[in-house]
Every structure is written in structure tokens, then in C-alpha cells.
C-alpha positions, 0 to 999 in steps of 0.5 A: 475527450482524450485531455479531460481523461488524462487530467481526470487520471492523473489527478485521481486519488486512492485512499483506503476506507476503514480501520486497519490497526497494527493489531489487525496487520499482525492477524493478517500475517500471523503465520507468514514467515516469508520474510516481506511479511516479517520486513512489511511487520517490522517496519509497521511496528518502527512506524508506529502505526500504519498510517505512513503505509497507507499513505505511502501505499496510496500515493505510490500506486497512483501510477497503476491507476491507469494500467490497473491494481493487481495483488501483484502490484500492491504486494510489491509496494508493500515489499518497497514499503518495508524496505525504506 
């Protein structure tokens, strides 16, 4: 059973539903003057959309599936994405 669980966790996929747009991200970050927020918005604008962010975030959060996805984990990954 442990091997099956390990296999399933290793091969689970994380995906985001919904239609996130640059405009939505701007709305979410409106009024947030934190450097991380500005850097993330700049990165998304540079990339020309949110698709790369979503794919990268899903890939990076894969490791956290075993320990749990928290706001802190997601926030840290968004910060790292913005800095890349």
C-alpha cells in the first residue's frame, strides 16, 4: 500500500481551473504596494500572460502536495517565479 500511495503522490497533477487573466491579476494586486506584488505583475506583463506563471507554479507546488499546500507555500513560489 505504501508503494501505491508513493506512486500516486509522485504522479499527481496540480492544475488550476478558471480563466485567470492579466486584468484579474491587476485587480487582485490593486493597492498592494509590496515589492513582491510589483515584481510578480511586472513578470506577468513581461511574459505577456499568466499561462507561464500557472504552469511554473503548478510544477513547483508538486513537491508540496505531500506536506500540504498553504498560503505561505504558494506565496513563496510566486515570489520565486517573479524573481526568475
